C-alpha positions in Angstrom: -16.5 -143.4 100.2 -15.7 -140.5 102.5 -15.6 -136.9 101.1 -15.2 -133.6 102.9 -14.6 -130.0 102.0 -14.1 -126.7 103.9 -13.4 -123.1 103.0 -12.4 -119.7 104.4 -13.3 -116.4 102.9 -11.9 -113.0 103.7 -13.3 -109.7 102.5 -10.5 -107.1 102.5 -13.1 -104.4 101.7 -16.3 -104.2 99.5 -14.4 -104.7 96.4 -11.7 -107.4 97.1 -12.3 -110.8 98.6 -10.1 -113.9 99.0 -11.1 -117.5 99.4 -9.3 -120.7 100.3 -11.0 -124.0 99.8 -9.7 -127.5 100.6 -11.5 -130.7 99.6 -11.3 -134.4 99.5 -13.5 -136.2 97.1 -13.6 -140.0 96.6 -15.5 -141.9 93.9 -15.8 -145.6 93.2 -15.0 -146.9 89.7 -18.1 -147.1 87.5 -19.7 -150.0 85.7 -17.7 -149.4 82.5 -14.3 -149.2 84.3 -15.1 -152.4 86.3 -16.9 -154.7 83.8 -16.6 -153.4 80.1 -15.5 -156.3 77.9 -13.5 -155.4 74.7 -15.5 -152.3 73.5 -14.2 -148.9 72.4 -15.4 -146.6 75.2 -12.5 -144.0 75.1 -11.4 -141.4 72.6 -8.7 -143.8 71.2 -9.3 -146.7 68.9 -8.6 -149.4 71.4 -11.2 -151.8 72.9 -11.1 -151.8 76.7 -11.3 -154.4 79.3 -12.7 -153.6 82.8 -11.0 -154.5 86.0 -13.3 -155.5 89.0 -10.4 -155.1 91.4 -10.1 -151.2 90.8 -9.7 -149.2 94.0 -11.7 -145.9 94.5 -10.1 -142.8 93.1 -9.5 -139.9 95.6 -9.0 -136.2 94.7 -7.4 -133.9 97.2 -7.6 -130.3 96.0 -6.9 -126.8 97.1 -8.4 -123.7 95.4 -7.2 -120.1 96.1 -9.7 -117.6 94.6 -9.5 -113.9 94.2 -12.6 -111.9 93.5 -12.3 -108.2 92.5 -15.5 -106.1 92.0 -14.3 -102.8 90.6 -17.8 -101.4 89.9 -17.9 -99.7 86.6 -14.5 -101.1 85.7 -15.9 -104.6 85.8 -15.4 -107.8 87.7 -12.2 -110.1 87.9 -12.0 -113.7 89.3 -8.9 -115.8 89.5 -8.9 -119.3 90.7 -5.6 -121.1 91.2 -5.8 -124.8 92.0 -3.6 -127.7 92.8 -4.8 -131.3 93.0 -3.3 -134.7 94.0 -5.4 -137.7 92.8 -4.6 -141.1 94.5 -5.3 -144.3 92.7 -6.0 -142.4 89.5 -8.0 -144.6 87.2 -6.8 -144.8 83.6 -5.3 -147.3 81.3 -4.6 -148.4 77.8 -6.5 -151.6 76.8 -7.4 -152.3 80.4 -8.4 -149.9 83.2 -6.1 -149.8 86.3 -5.1 -147.7 89.2 -2.0 -145.8 88.0 -1.0 -144.3 91.4 -0.7 -140.6 91.9 -1.7 -137.9 89.4 -0.9 -134.3 89.9 -3.0 -131.4 88.4 -2.1 -127.7 88.5 -3.7 -124.7 86.8 -5.8 -121.7 86.8 -9.2 -120.4 85.7 -9.5 -116.6 85.2 -12.3 -114.5 83.9 -13.1 -110.8 83.6 -16.6 -109.3 83.0 -16.9 -105.7 82.2 -19.8 -103.4 83.4 -22.1 -102.4 80.6 -21.2 -99.0 79.2 -23.5 -97.3 76.6 -24.8 -100.8 75.6 -21.3 -102.3 75.2 -19.9 -105.1 77.3 -17.0 -107.6 77.3 -16.0 -111.0 78.7 -12.5 -112.3 78.8 -11.6 -115.8 80.0 -8.5 -118.1 80.2 -8.0 -121.6 81.5 -5.0 -123.9 81.8 -4.3 -127.2 83.4 -0.9 -129.1 83.7 -1.2 -132.8 84.7 1.3 -135.6 85.2 1.3 -139.2 86.4 4.1 -140.4 88.5 4.3 -143.6 86.7 2.4 -144.8 83.7 2.5 -148.2 81.9 3.1 -148.1 78.2 2.0 -151.2 76.2 4.3 -152.1 73.4 1.9 -152.8 70.5 3.0 -154.6 67.3 0.5 -155.7 64.6 -2.4 -154.8 66.9 -1.1 -157.0 69.8 0.5 -156.2 73.1 4.0 -157.7 73.0 5.4 -156.1 76.2 5.3 -153.2 78.6 7.6 -150.4 79.8 7.2 -147.9 82.6 7.1 -144.1 81.9 7.9 -141.8 84.8 6.2 -138.4 85.0 4.1 -139.0 81.9 1.5 -136.5 80.9 -2.1 -137.3 81.9 -3.9 -138.0 78.6 -6.8 -135.9 77.1 -5.8 -132.6 78.9 -6.7 -129.6 76.8 -4.1 -126.9 76.2 -4.1 -123.3 77.3 -7.3 -121.6 76.0 -8.2 -117.9 76.0 -11.6 -116.4 74.9 -12.7 -112.8 74.3 -16.4 -111.9 73.7 -17.5 -108.4 72.8 -21.3 -107.6 72.8 -23.5 -104.6 72.2 -27.3 -104.3 73.0 -29.6 -101.5 71.9 -33.3 -100.8 71.1 -34.3 -101.7 74.8 -32.2 -104.9 74.5 -34.2 -106.1 71.6 -31.2 -106.0 69.2 -27.9 -107.8 70.4 -24.6 -108.1 68.6 -21.8 -110.5 69.7 -18.3 -111.0 68.4 -16.0 -113.6 69.7 -12.4 -114.9 69.5 -11.2 -118.2 70.9 -7.5 -119.1 71.0 -6.1 -122.5 71.8 -2.4 -122.9 72.2 -0.4 -125.9 70.8 -0.4 -128.9 73.1 3.0 -130.3 73.3 2.7 -131.9 76.7 1.2 -135.3 75.6 1.0 -138.8 77.0 3.8 -141.2 75.8 1.9 -144.1 77.3 -1.3 -143.3 75.4 0.7 -142.7 72.1 -0.9 -139.2 72.0 0.2 -136.7 69.3 0.9 -133.1 69.7 -1.7 -130.7 68.3 -1.2 -127.3 66.7 -2.6 -124.0 67.9 -5.7 -122.6 66.3 -7.8 -119.5 66.5 -11.6 -119.3 65.9 -13.5 -116.0 65.2 -17.3 -115.7 65.1 -20.0 -113.2 65.1 -23.7 -113.2 65.7 -26.7 -110.9 65.5 -30.0 -111.4 67.3 -33.2 -109.4 67.1 -36.3 -110.0 69.3 -39.1 -107.6 68.2 -41.6 -109.2 70.5 -41.7 -111.9 73.3 -42.8 -114.7 71.0 -40.5 -114.0 68.0 -36.8 -113.8 67.5 -34.4 -113.7 64.6 -30.7 -114.6 64.6 -27.9 -114.9 62.2 
């Protein structure tokens, strides 16, 4: 397996920097993908059969990264990526090389500088992925009765757009810390037809925590 990567970095000034990374990573199918024999190893309820003839999977990826360090205003990082995976390994019932898979997305984060004990972290991630061609098994009464080809099918098990906000406050020489967080996941409507995936609704999760460490060997949290 041959893998290689390279990158260029450019600092516009002491606050803004740009990076471009190109990489090629190849991996051989693992023992499960090659030799599993009718066991449920995925997230679905199907038992899988390995395929000793699987070809290695190759990921060709480009990342363009922007880093902004605004001092007291905080730090911002944005990573835009695009990926082409050749011989993508997937399958319903049996593992196979499904051809080309395309992944696009971003990963963004912002970390504020601490001000009078207060700090904040904001982050968001998103991936859009498709398979050029996917094989859908027609299943009746638990048995495969035929197959159809699905073009530009969604890659299965891809999470939806997600955003997170965390606010924190420390005091008493950092012995007392308070955190409040919000996590939002959008609805996932881009799902795989070949894998019989179902759409999922959006949801929001809110949580808060309080931690106190009076001495090095003792801490309390709620």
